[in-house]
LOFIPA-55933 format. One record per residue (C-alpha): residue in one letter; x, y, z. Coordinates in steps of 0.001 Angstrom, whole numbers. Example, Ala and Ser with C-alpha at 12.3 -4.5 7.8 and 13.67 -1.06 7.14 Angstrom:
BEGIN
r=A | c1=12300 | c2=-4500 | c3=7800
r=S | c1=13670 | c2=-1060 | c3=7140
REM end
This chain:
BEGIN
r=X | c1=19907 | c2=28428 | c3=105422
r=X | c1=19868 | c2=30284 | c3=102128
r=X | c1=16530 | c2=31661 | c3=101059
r=X | c1=14833 | c2=29633 | c3=98356
r=X | c1=14934 | c2=31537 | c3=95076
r=X | c1=11580 | c2=32055 | c3=93461
r=X | c1=11231 | c2=31582 | c3=89712
r=X | c1=9969 | c2=34784 | c3=88086
r=X | c1=8305 | c2=32883 | c3=85267
r=X | c1=6595 | c2=30420 | c3=87606
r=X | c1=5432 | c2=33144 | c3=89977
r=X | c1=4015 | c2=35327 | c3=87202
r=X | c1=2420 | c2=32275 | c3=85559
r=X | c1=800 | c2=31200 | c3=88849
r=X | c1=-470 | c2=34676 | c3=89608
r=X | c1=-1654 | c2=35166 | c3=86029
r=X | c1=-3343 | c2=31749 | c3=85913
r=X | c1=-5297 | c2=32398 | c3=89090
r=X | c1=-6088 | c2=35845 | c3=87773
r=X | c1=-7341 | c2=34540 | c3=84448
r=X | c1=-9419 | c2=31776 | c3=86039
r=X | c1=-10847 | c2=34221 | c3=88557
r=X | c1=-11359 | c2=36819 | c3=85872
r=X | c1=-13060 | c2=34280 | c3=83612
r=X | c1=-15589 | c2=33522 | c3=86334
r=X | c1=-16054 | c2=37178 | c3=87229
r=X | c1=-16152 | c2=38502 | c3=83675
r=X | c1=-18740 | c2=35984 | c3=82520
r=X | c1=-20783 | c2=36876 | c3=85579
r=X | c1=-20049 | c2=40593 | c3=85094
r=X | c1=-21189 | c2=40649 | c3=81489
r=X | c1=-24383 | c2=38842 | c3=82468
r=X | c1=-24793 | c2=41258 | c3=85365
r=X | c1=-24237 | c2=44316 | c3=83159
r=X | c1=-26758 | c2=43021 | c3=80644
r=X | c1=-29268 | c2=42514 | c3=83451
r=X | c1=-28613 | c2=45968 | c3=84944
r=X | c1=-28834 | c2=47839 | c3=81641
r=X | c1=-31952 | c2=45992 | c3=80544
r=X | c1=-33546 | c2=46531 | c3=83964
r=X | c1=-32654 | c2=50194 | c3=84448
r=X | c1=-32868 | c2=51324 | c3=80822
r=X | c1=-30387 | c2=53632 | c3=79127
r=X | c1=-31491 | c2=56781 | c3=80996
r=X | c1=-31053 | c2=55485 | c3=84530
r=X | c1=-27947 | c2=53555 | c3=83497
r=X | c1=-26558 | c2=56828 | c3=82180
r=X | c1=-27045 | c2=58313 | c3=85658
r=X | c1=-25283 | c2=55303 | c3=87180
r=X | c1=-22380 | c2=55835 | c3=84780
r=X | c1=-22238 | c2=59518 | c3=85679
r=X | c1=-21828 | c2=58679 | c3=89388
r=X | c1=-19170 | c2=56061 | c3=88613
r=X | c1=-17235 | c2=58529 | c3=86463
r=X | c1=-17450 | c2=61430 | c3=88936
r=X | c1=-16284 | c2=59364 | c3=91921
r=X | c1=-13487 | c2=57756 | c3=89882
r=X | c1=-12034 | c2=61179 | c3=89142
r=X | c1=-11427 | c2=61847 | c3=92835
r=X | c1=-11032 | c2=58349 | c3=94326
r=X | c1=-7246 | c2=58553 | c3=94022
r=X | c1=-7278 | c2=61265 | c3=96703
r=X | c1=-8214 | c2=58530 | c3=99172
r=X | c1=-4987 | c2=56654 | c3=98439
r=X | c1=-2470 | c2=59086 | c3=96893
r=X | c1=-414 | c2=56204 | c3=95513
r=X | c1=302 | c2=54659 | c3=98922
r=X | c1=-1022 | c2=51186 | c3=98033
r=X | c1=1168 | c2=50880 | c3=94926
r=X | c1=4220 | c2=52192 | c3=96765
r=X | c1=3631 | c2=49807 | c3=99670
r=X | c1=3266 | c2=46816 | c3=97322
r=X | c1=6504 | c2=47588 | c3=95522
r=X | c1=8501 | c2=48199 | c3=98689
r=X | c1=7306 | c2=44939 | c3=100285
r=X | c1=8178 | c2=43096 | c3=97049
r=X | c1=11714 | c2=44505 | c3=97153
r=X | c1=12133 | c2=43959 | c3=100913
r=X | c1=9465 | c2=42025 | c3=102911
r=X | c1=10685 | c2=43653 | c3=106147
r=X | c1=9206 | c2=46945 | c3=104898
r=X | c1=5773 | c2=45614 | c3=105905
r=X | c1=6600 | c2=46039 | c3=109590
r=X | c1=7987 | c2=49504 | c3=109011
r=X | c1=5248 | c2=50972 | c3=106783
r=X | c1=1908 | c2=49201 | c3=107307
r=X | c1=206 | c2=51111 | c3=110125
r=X | c1=1523 | c2=54487 | c3=109028
r=X | c1=27 | c2=53764 | c3=105597
r=X | c1=-3316 | c2=52882 | c3=107242
r=X | c1=-3453 | c2=56146 | c3=109201
r=X | c1=-2423 | c2=58249 | c3=106209
r=X | c1=-5163 | c2=56628 | c3=104138
r=X | c1=-7714 | c2=57489 | c3=106843
r=X | c1=-6693 | c2=61161 | c3=106670
r=X | c1=-6829 | c2=61077 | c3=102874
r=X | c1=-10272 | c2=59395 | c3=102985
r=X | c1=-11650 | c2=62413 | c3=104879
r=X | c1=-10118 | c2=64826 | c3=102349
r=X | c1=-11374 | c2=62744 | c3=99432
r=X | c1=-14943 | c2=62680 | c3=100773
r=X | c1=-14995 | c2=66452 | c3=101246
r=X | c1=-13692 | c2=67067 | c3=97715
r=X | c1=-15915 | c2=64478 | c3=96004
r=X | c1=-19175 | c2=65429 | c3=97716
r=X | c1=-18402 | c2=69149 | c3=97883
r=X | c1=-17500 | c2=69267 | c3=94215
r=X | c1=-20740 | c2=67532 | c3=93244
r=X | c1=-22764 | c2=70029 | c3=95294
r=X | c1=-20945 | c2=73173 | c3=94157
r=X | c1=-19785 | c2=72481 | c3=90606
r=X | c1=-22624 | c2=70427 | c3=89123
r=X | c1=-26380 | c2=70485 | c3=88757
r=X | c1=-26751 | c2=66755 | c3=89401
r=X | c1=-30141 | c2=65623 | c3=90643
r=X | c1=-30707 | c2=64473 | c3=94227
r=X | c1=-30385 | c2=60760 | c3=93457
r=X | c1=-26986 | c2=61210 | c3=91822
r=X | c1=-25727 | c2=63254 | c3=94774
r=X | c1=-26968 | c2=60658 | c3=97270
r=X | c1=-25226 | c2=57902 | c3=95296
r=X | c1=-21979 | c2=59911 | c3=95325
r=X | c1=-22222 | c2=60262 | c3=99116
r=X | c1=-22806 | c2=56522 | c3=99544
r=X | c1=-19822 | c2=55701 | c3=97363
r=X | c1=-17583 | c2=57953 | c3=99495
r=X | c1=-18215 | c2=55686 | c3=102492
r=X | c1=-16193 | c2=53008 | c3=100707
r=X | c1=-13064 | c2=55148 | c3=101108
r=X | c1=-13108 | c2=54464 | c3=104844
r=X | c1=-13369 | c2=50694 | c3=104398
r=X | c1=-10477 | c2=50897 | c3=101932
r=X | c1=-8355 | c2=52354 | c3=104759
r=X | c1=-7676 | c2=48750 | c3=105856
r=X | c1=-8564 | c2=46864 | c3=102703
r=X | c1=-5942 | c2=48422 | c3=100424
r=X | c1=-2901 | c2=48006 | c3=102768
r=X | c1=-3884 | c2=44384 | c3=103450
r=X | c1=-4042 | c2=43792 | c3=99709
r=X | c1=-621 | c2=45456 | c3=99389
r=X | c1=820 | c2=42869 | c3=101789
r=X | c1=-446 | c2=40035 | c3=99572
r=X | c1=611 | c2=41796 | c3=96366
r=X | c1=4068 | c2=42601 | c3=97720
r=X | c1=4509 | c2=38933 | c3=98682
r=X | c1=3529 | c2=38026 | c3=95114
r=X | c1=317 | c2=36289 | c3=96138
r=X | c1=-1801 | c2=37732 | c3=93364
r=X | c1=-3618 | c2=34392 | c3=93332
r=X | c1=-5036 | c2=35246 | c3=96765
r=X | c1=-5770 | c2=38833 | c3=95678
r=X | c1=-7671 | c2=37606 | c3=92644
r=X | c1=-9685 | c2=35095 | c3=94658
r=X | c1=-10746 | c2=37910 | c3=96978
r=X | c1=-11633 | c2=40097 | c3=94002
r=X | c1=-13815 | c2=37291 | c3=92662
r=X | c1=-15592 | c2=36950 | c3=96000
r=X | c1=-16093 | c2=40708 | c3=96277
r=X | c1=-17499 | c2=41025 | c3=92770
r=X | c1=-19843 | c2=38085 | c3=93211
r=X | c1=-21131 | c2=39454 | c3=96524
r=X | c1=-21686 | c2=42866 | c3=94956
r=X | c1=-23590 | c2=41342 | c3=92070
r=X | c1=-25706 | c2=39175 | c3=94365
r=X | c1=-26732 | c2=42136 | c3=96540
r=X | c1=-27350 | c2=44357 | c3=93515
r=X | c1=-29488 | c2=41813 | c3=91658
r=X | c1=-31590 | c2=41342 | c3=94793
r=X | c1=-32116 | c2=45123 | c3=95050
r=X | c1=-33037 | c2=45497 | c3=91370
r=X | c1=-35423 | c2=42542 | c3=91489
r=X | c1=-37092 | c2=44310 | c3=94415
r=X | c1=-37747 | c2=47271 | c3=92113
r=X | c1=-35126 | c2=49605 | c3=93621
r=X | c1=-33176 | c2=52131 | c3=91550
r=X | c1=-29545 | c2=52653 | c3=90557
r=X | c1=-28624 | c2=54201 | c3=93920
r=X | c1=-28931 | c2=50737 | c3=95475
r=X | c1=-26147 | c2=49455 | c3=93245
r=X | c1=-23782 | c2=51644 | c3=95248
r=X | c1=-25251 | c2=50362 | c3=98500
r=X | c1=-24559 | c2=46839 | c3=97222
r=X | c1=-20961 | c2=47852 | c3=96558
r=X | c1=-20589 | c2=49206 | c3=100093
r=X | c1=-22084 | c2=46461 | c3=102247
r=X | c1=-19892 | c2=43656 | c3=100883
r=X | c1=-16598 | c2=45407 | c3=101681
r=X | c1=-16465 | c2=44776 | c3=105481
r=X | c1=-16962 | c2=41081 | c3=104695
r=X | c1=-13927 | c2=41179 | c3=102405
r=X | c1=-11783 | c2=42932 | c3=105027
r=X | c1=-12576 | c2=40142 | c3=107518
r=X | c1=-11612 | c2=37513 | c3=104916
r=X | c1=-8413 | c2=39431 | c3=104160
r=X | c1=-7333 | c2=39339 | c3=107802
r=X | c1=-7975 | c2=35602 | c3=107941
r=X | c1=-6191 | c2=34943 | c3=104656
r=X | c1=-3139 | c2=37054 | c3=105481
r=X | c1=-2701 | c2=35128 | c3=108719
r=X | c1=-3261 | c2=31771 | c3=107025
r=X | c1=-572 | c2=32575 | c3=104440
r=X | c1=1772 | c2=33538 | c3=107306
r=X | c1=1966 | c2=37179 | c3=106212
r=X | c1=569 | c2=38505 | c3=109494
r=X | c1=95 | c2=42258 | c3=109626
r=X | c1=2590 | c2=43785 | c3=112058
r=X | c1=1768 | c2=44869 | c3=115576
r=X | c1=303 | c2=48340 | c3=115847
r=X | c1=2898 | c2=51069 | c3=115913
r=X | c1=3221 | c2=54522 | c3=114374
r=X | c1=6260 | c2=56485 | c3=113324
r=X | c1=5342 | c2=60096 | c3=112555
r=X | c1=8752 | c2=60676 | c3=111011
r=X | c1=7819 | c2=58255 | c3=108200
r=X | c1=4700 | c2=60080 | c3=107077
r=X | c1=6281 | c2=62712 | c3=104850
r=X | c1=8759 | c2=60262 | c3=103238
r=X | c1=5871 | c2=57891 | c3=102480
r=X | c1=3808 | c2=60702 | c3=100963
r=X | c1=6702 | c2=61984 | c3=98859
r=X | c1=7649 | c2=58489 | c3=97646
r=X | c1=4001 | c2=57764 | c3=96792
r=X | c1=3411 | c2=60968 | c3=94805
r=X | c1=4593 | c2=59563 | c3=91438
r=X | c1=2162 | c2=56636 | c3=91859
r=X | c1=-581 | c2=59122 | c3=92807
r=X | c1=176 | c2=61169 | c3=89700
r=X | c1=-181 | c2=58033 | c3=87578
r=X | c1=-3522 | c2=57174 | c3=89214
r=X | c1=-4870 | c2=60724 | c3=88880
r=X | c1=-3852 | c2=60901 | c3=85231
r=X | c1=-5421 | c2=57523 | c3=84457
r=X | c1=-8625 | c2=58559 | c3=86228
r=X | c1=-8921 | c2=61633 | c3=84034
r=X | c1=-7933 | c2=59696 | c3=80905
r=X | c1=-10561 | c2=56994 | c3=81558
r=X | c1=-13428 | c2=58891 | c3=83235
r=X | c1=-13280 | c2=62569 | c3=82296
r=X | c1=-15275 | c2=61850 | c3=79141
r=X | c1=-18420 | c2=60728 | c3=80963
r=X | c1=-18233 | c2=63649 | c3=83410
r=X | c1=-17759 | c2=66166 | c3=80598
r=X | c1=-20632 | c2=64650 | c3=78627
r=X | c1=-22948 | c2=65496 | c3=81511
r=X | c1=-21511 | c2=68996 | c3=81853
r=X | c1=-22089 | c2=69683 | c3=78143
r=X | c1=-25710 | c2=68579 | c3=78410
r=X | c1=-25445 | c2=65245 | c3=76593
r=X | c1=-28705 | c2=63378 | c3=77381
r=X | c1=-28536 | c2=60547 | c3=79912
r=X | c1=-29832 | c2=58199 | c3=77187
r=X | c1=-26704 | c2=58870 | c3=75099
r=X | c1=-24463 | c2=58558 | c3=78154
r=X | c1=-26139 | c2=55232 | c3=78926
r=X | c1=-25393 | c2=53915 | c3=75420
r=X | c1=-21789 | c2=55100 | c3=75659
r=X | c1=-21280 | c2=53688 | c3=79152
r=X | c1=-22755 | c2=50325 | c3=78112
r=X | c1=-20205 | c2=50049 | c3=75286
r=X | c1=-17415 | c2=51340 | c3=77516
r=X | c1=-18125 | c2=48769 | c3=80219
r=X | c1=-18113 | c2=45918 | c3=77714
r=X | c1=-14692 | c2=46959 | c3=76429
r=X | c1=-13175 | c2=47306 | c3=79877
r=X | c1=-14670 | c2=44020 | c3=80979
r=X | c1=-12687 | c2=42410 | c3=78152
r=X | c1=-9590 | c2=44323 | c3=79249
r=X | c1=-9895 | c2=42738 | c3=82696
r=X | c1=-8238 | c2=39586 | c3=81353
r=X | c1=-4950 | c2=41312 | c3=80538
r=X | c1=-5082 | c2=43336 | c3=83754
r=X | c1=-4339 | c2=40165 | c3=85718
r=X | c1=-1090 | c2=39706 | c3=83836
r=X | c1=-5 | c2=43344 | c3=84198
r=X | c1=-786 | c2=43303 | c3=87929
r=X | c1=1022 | c2=39984 | c3=88403
r=X | c1=4096 | c2=41370 | c3=86638
r=X | c1=4772 | c2=44399 | c3=88846
r=X | c1=5807 | c2=42822 | c3=92186
r=X | c1=7715 | c2=39949 | c3=90581
r=X | c1=9645 | c2=42121 | c3=88146
r=X | c1=10383 | c2=44567 | c3=90977
r=X | c1=12157 | c2=41716 | c3=92774
r=X | c1=13864 | c2=40543 | c3=89573
r=X | c1=15023 | c2=44053 | c3=88672
r=X | c1=16534 | c2=44497 | c3=92132
r=X | c1=18594 | c2=41314 | c3=91594
r=X | c1=19276 | c2=41529 | c3=87837
r=X | c1=18010 | c2=44493 | c3=85767
r=X | c1=18701 | c2=42659 | c3=82467
r=X | c1=16098 | c2=39995 | c3=83328
r=X | c1=13250 | c2=42375 | c3=82469
r=X | c1=14106 | c2=42615 | c3=78758
r=X | c1=12780 | c2=39233 | c3=77553
r=X | c1=9581 | c2=39674 | c3=79537
r=X | c1=8935 | c2=43039 | c3=77923
r=X | c1=9627 | c2=41932 | c3=74351
r=X | c1=7737 | c2=38626 | c3=74517
r=X | c1=4723 | c2=39946 | c3=76412
r=X | c1=4380 | c2=43007 | c3=74153
r=X | c1=4275 | c2=40870 | c3=71010
r=X | c1=1701 | c2=38511 | c3=72513
r=X | c1=-497 | c2=41425 | c3=73620
r=X | c1=-651 | c2=42945 | c3=70156
r=X | c1=-1148 | c2=39497 | c3=68627
r=X | c1=-4251 | c2=39131 | c3=70815
r=X | c1=-5430 | c2=42754 | c3=70952
r=X | c1=-5466 | c2=43643 | c3=67249
r=X | c1=-7797 | c2=40802 | c3=66142
r=X | c1=-10193 | c2=41771 | c3=68941
r=X | c1=-10261 | c2=45278 | c3=67464
r=X | c1=-11004 | c2=44005 | c3=63960
r=X | c1=-13619 | c2=41540 | c3=65153
r=X | c1=-15308 | c2=44047 | c3=67446
r=X | c1=-15568 | c2=46584 | c3=64636
r=X | c1=-17257 | c2=44089 | c3=62317
r=X | c1=-19568 | c2=42510 | c3=64893
r=X | c1=-20432 | c2=45380 | c3=67275
r=X | c1=-24063 | c2=45597 | c3=66154
r=X | c1=-24493 | c2=41832 | c3=66416
r=X | c1=-23014 | c2=41814 | c3=69929
r=X | c1=-25260 | c2=44633 | c3=71187
r=X | c1=-28301 | c2=43066 | c3=69520
r=X | c1=-27513 | c2=39752 | c3=71216
r=X | c1=-27071 | c2=41205 | c3=74697
r=X | c1=-29486 | c2=44084 | c3=75102
r=X | c1=-33007 | c2=45277 | c3=74456
r=X | c1=-33631 | c2=46908 | c3=71026
r=X | c1=-33526 | c2=50453 | c3=72454
r=X | c1=-29862 | c2=49882 | c3=73470
r=X | c1=-28803 | c2=49119 | c3=69861
r=X | c1=-27275 | c2=52633 | c3=69320
r=X | c1=-24506 | c2=51515 | c3=71721
r=X | c1=-23104 | c2=49531 | c3=68756
r=X | c1=-21607 | c2=52704 | c3=67254
r=X | c1=-19418 | c2=53698 | c3=70242
r=X | c1=-18587 | c2=50012 | c3=70770
r=X | c1=-17234 | c2=49709 | c3=67211
r=X | c1=-14869 | c2=52597 | c3=67997
r=X | c1=-13982 | c2=51827 | c3=71612
r=X | c1=-13019 | c2=48227 | c3=70894
r=X | c1=-9897 | c2=49580 | c3=69166
r=X | c1=-8788 | c2=50858 | c3=72548
r=X | c1=-8049 | c2=47299 | c3=73671
r=X | c1=-4630 | c2=46727 | c3=72029
r=X | c1=-3345 | c2=50153 | c3=73079
r=X | c1=-4484 | c2=49844 | c3=76701
r=X | c1=-3107 | c2=46298 | c3=76882
r=X | c1=292 | c2=47585 | c3=75817
r=X | c1=593 | c2=50782 | c3=77830
r=X | c1=-887 | c2=49240 | c3=81008
r=X | c1=1771 | c2=46526 | c3=80841
r=X | c1=4493 | c2=49062 | c3=80073
r=X | c1=3412 | c2=51198 | c3=83027
r=X | c1=3955 | c2=48269 | c3=85375
r=X | c1=7297 | c2=47462 | c3=83760
r=X | c1=8377 | c2=51081 | c3=84283
r=X | c1=7334 | c2=50987 | c3=87940
r=X | c1=9175 | c2=47691 | c3=88405
r=X | c1=12300 | c2=49464 | c3=87093
r=X | c1=11741 | c2=52323 | c3=89576
r=X | c1=10908 | c2=54632 | c3=86670
r=X | c1=7560 | c2=55674 | c3=88124
r=X | c1=8373 | c2=59356 | c3=87625
r=X | c1=8643 | c2=58836 | c3=83871
r=X | c1=5440 | c2=56785 | c3=83952
r=X | c1=3768 | c2=59625 | c3=85854
r=X | c1=4885 | c2=62082 | c3=83177
r=X | c1=3467 | c2=59881 | c3=80399
r=X | c1=150 | c2=59300 | c3=82137
r=X | c1=-54 | c2=62976 | c3=83067
r=X | c1=221 | c2=63890 | c3=79399
r=X | c1=-2569 | c2=61389 | c3=78620
r=X | c1=-4903 | c2=63013 | c3=81137
r=X | c1=-4289 | c2=66472 | c3=79639
r=X | c1=-4563 | c2=65126 | c3=76090
r=X | c1=-7840 | c2=63333 | c3=76868
r=X | c1=-9515 | c2=66284 | c3=78576
r=X | c1=-8406 | c2=68678 | c3=75817
r=X | c1=-9763 | c2=66487 | c3=73008
r=X | c1=-13013 | c2=65856 | c3=74874
r=X | c1=-13544 | c2=69597 | c3=75400
r=X | c1=-13252 | c2=69995 | c3=71634
r=X | c1=-15081 | c2=66890 | c3=70366
r=X | c1=-17991 | c2=66473 | c3=72812
r=X | c1=-19765 | c2=69742 | c3=71846
r=X | c1=-19403 | c2=68773 | c3=68172
r=X | c1=-20018 | c2=65027 | c3=68138
r=X | c1=-21292 | c2=64017 | c3=71605
r=X | c1=-20476 | c2=60488 | c3=72748
r=X | c1=-18999 | c2=59556 | c3=69348
r=X | c1=-16398 | c2=62265 | c3=69868
r=X | c1=-15638 | c2=60806 | c3=73301
r=X | c1=-15169 | c2=57335 | c3=71806
r=X | c1=-12620 | c2=58584 | c3=69250
r=X | c1=-10888 | c2=60625 | c3=71959
r=X | c1=-10501 | c2=57545 | c3=74157
r=X | c1=-8810 | c2=55562 | c3=71384
r=X | c1=-6549 | c2=58450 | c3=70314
r=X | c1=-5496 | c2=59013 | c3=73929
r=X | c1=-4416 | c2=55421 | c3=74479
r=X | c1=-2716 | c2=55287 | c3=71086
r=X | c1=-708 | c2=58332 | c3=72185
r=X | c1=165 | c2=56575 | c3=75448
r=X | c1=1287 | c2=53407 | c3=73659
r=X | c1=3536 | c2=55446 | c3=71361
r=X | c1=5169 | c2=57267 | c3=74276
r=X | c1=5852 | c2=54030 | c3=76135
r=X | c1=7318 | c2=52434 | c3=73025
r=X | c1=9797 | c2=55296 | c3=72621
r=X | c1=10652 | c2=55329 | c3=76336
r=X | c1=11223 | c2=51568 | c3=76687
r=X | c1=13103 | c2=51375 | c3=73401
r=X | c1=15557 | c2=53866 | c3=74883
r=X | c1=15733 | c2=51909 | c3=78151
r=X | c1=15733 | c2=48315 | c3=76879
r=X | c1=16769 | c2=48637 | c3=73247
r=X | c1=15025 | c2=47349 | c3=70093
r=X | c1=13603 | c2=43847 | c3=69953
r=X | c1=9862 | c2=43908 | c3=69233
r=X | c1=10447 | c2=42452 | c3=65717
r=X | c1=7912 | c2=44491 | c3=63775
r=X | c1=8026 | c2=42067 | c3=60825
r=X | c1=5728 | c2=39848 | c3=62873
r=X | c1=3170 | c2=42634 | c3=63113
r=X | c1=2632 | c2=42496 | c3=59343
r=X | c1=1699 | c2=38826 | c3=59730
r=X | c1=-718 | c2=39794 | c3=62518
r=X | c1=-2416 | c2=42280 | c3=60169
r=X | c1=-2662 | c2=39658 | c3=57401
r=X | c1=-4249 | c2=37238 | c3=59877
r=X | c1=-6701 | c2=39939 | c3=60957
r=X | c1=-7595 | c2=40619 | c3=57324
r=X | c1=-8288 | c2=36921 | c3=56667
r=X | c1=-10406 | c2=36741 | c3=59822
r=X | c1=-12296 | c2=39890 | c3=58752
r=X | c1=-13102 | c2=38433 | c3=55305
r=X | c1=-14533 | c2=35298 | c3=56929
r=X | c1=-16611 | c2=37354 | c3=59377
r=X | c1=-18000 | c2=39568 | c3=56601
r=X | c1=-18966 | c2=36532 | c3=54516
r=X | c1=-20708 | c2=34784 | c3=57423
r=X | c1=-22071 | c2=37650 | c3=59584
r=X | c1=-25568 | c2=37517 | c3=58092
r=X | c1=-25903 | c2=33741 | c3=57970
r=X | c1=-24216 | c2=32533 | c3=61199
r=X | c1=-25147 | c2=33416 | c3=64771
r=X | c1=-22654 | c2=35747 | c3=66478
r=X | c1=-22048 | c2=33139 | c3=69204
r=X | c1=-20571 | c2=30925 | c3=66486
r=X | c1=-19000 | c2=33747 | c3=64497
r=X | c1=-16698 | c2=34786 | c3=67333
r=X | c1=-15010 | c2=31361 | c3=67802
r=X | c1=-14896 | c2=30829 | c3=64017
r=X | c1=-13089 | c2=34124 | c3=63538
r=X | c1=-10747 | c2=33341 | c3=66434
r=X | c1=-9845 | c2=29939 | c3=65015
r=X | c1=-9141 | c2=31397 | c3=61555
r=X | c1=-6823 | c2=34006 | c3=63059
r=X | c1=-5034 | c2=31683 | c3=65490
r=X | c1=-4567 | c2=29042 | c3=62799
r=X | c1=-2882 | c2=31589 | c3=60528
r=X | c1=-852 | c2=32980 | c3=63446
r=X | c1=592 | c2=29579 | c3=64319
r=X | c1=1562 | c2=28593 | c3=60761
r=X | c1=2812 | c2=31989 | c3=59579
r=X | c1=5326 | c2=32786 | c3=62309
r=X | c1=3425 | c2=35341 | c3=64365
r=X | c1=4687 | c2=33349 | c3=67355
r=X | c1=8276 | c2=32113 | c3=67427
r=X | c1=8888 | c2=28340 | c3=67786
r=X | c1=9796 | c2=28920 | c3=71450
r=X | c1=6616 | c2=30916 | c3=72078
r=X | c1=4484 | c2=28314 | c3=70275
r=X | c1=6069 | c2=25550 | c3=72344
r=X | c1=5529 | c2=27534 | c3=75538
r=X | c1=1869 | c2=28254 | c3=74728
r=X | c1=1139 | c2=24647 | c3=73790
r=X | c1=2990 | c2=23434 | c3=76890
r=X | c1=997 | c2=25675 | c3=79199
r=X | c1=-2300 | c2=24450 | c3=77748
r=X | c1=-1190 | c2=20805 | c3=77834
r=X | c1=-41 | c2=20975 | c3=81457
r=X | c1=-3202 | c2=22718 | c3=82600
r=X | c1=-5418 | c2=20197 | c3=80797
r=X | c1=-3432 | c2=17337 | c3=82350
r=X | c1=-4034 | c2=18767 | c3=85818
r=X | c1=-7761 | c2=18849 | c3=85145
r=X | c1=-7870 | c2=15072 | c3=84426
r=X | c1=-8613 | c2=12807 | c3=87368
r=X | c1=-5564 | c2=10937 | c3=88650
r=X | c1=-5346 | c2=7284 | c3=87558
r=X | c1=-6484 | c2=4818 | c3=90129
r=X | c1=-8307 | c2=7426 | c3=92143
REM end
């Protein structure tokens, strides 16, 4: 019997929908959780928490070395690869987890003057590498089989468990170190659920077997993915580490990290789409390379149509947002937030493009681009942090991702040809300007909780009538909303 062909659009839509719904639950809870944590710990202790998160993120890739991404793509292209690669990937990750722990903890002891609490928190975080030995390959099985809906459900459960444990610890009067304990103790629970879910979805992990001859080919094939992860880690986290090394006070780091976390919480919504794209487009590219073009052009336009107004609105309302969420002493975080919010459209674009490139088996070019971003980010931070502190880091972050977006545009224009239709971008800017005028007129007389939807409605109304979206895209967007609303209604006669 011929295998049933899966629709790329339906698969990506399903995976994205589950991702967005899961992300909506998690992000609302995450923002509330972050507000609670920052207000409970204060900017100084939160700055120490951010320092630990940044330091461990720099080296966490050493515990994986790109194996999870490689495994996901290979299973997507050929499901039989699961039986061939799974247990070798698990053992390699265990070896890398040992190396990663030595480097992360040793570096903190030798290269920094971190206090005892920060060093203890780093050690606790390193224990998660050993749980990830099984967790990441199991997730790769689900990702490779294009079940991002299941992956996102598990991510929701993991985040909610982490927040529940952490809130309990903070309410008990414990410090930031216990946030990392909360992150550790929920992971074995998730691994058990993963095993159950993989079996239930009939994607059983293969029987235990090892093939030593596969180890070096796996490592070599995974290196481009590792290079991408390492470069992204430095591009996203080097700033906070360097702030500490240049003696920026923990209060300032806390303000910066609060703004940074808000921005990347918002970016979590688009991450679901970019993650859903990679395995499906890998399969589509293997069958028909031309099928990727419309996805790239349409998705890129939609991302900028959504990302640019968020940048304008965040710039104009950053102080109102911080004032709404945090205690008065956190208000200085409004300045880095007003800058960092402009990172959203550029990260949305280059994160999507990175997954498109990997789907096309162009991960080496993606590694080159992300490698240049890591170098660019560290270089600018070394120059700007001593002069401007966390404000310099905020500008560096935006300039880095703008540079990445430009490189990906040039690369994919060469690969896929022109087709982004820049005339529509002028309409996007006009819509943003109209939205900005409304926000400026109302910002001092209307609560920010009302200002945000008002500004969004002004922009979307202009976008729909001015041709920002093509008739086909408008019809598709309206159709998606209509179908989802219909599914939420109770069935007649029930």
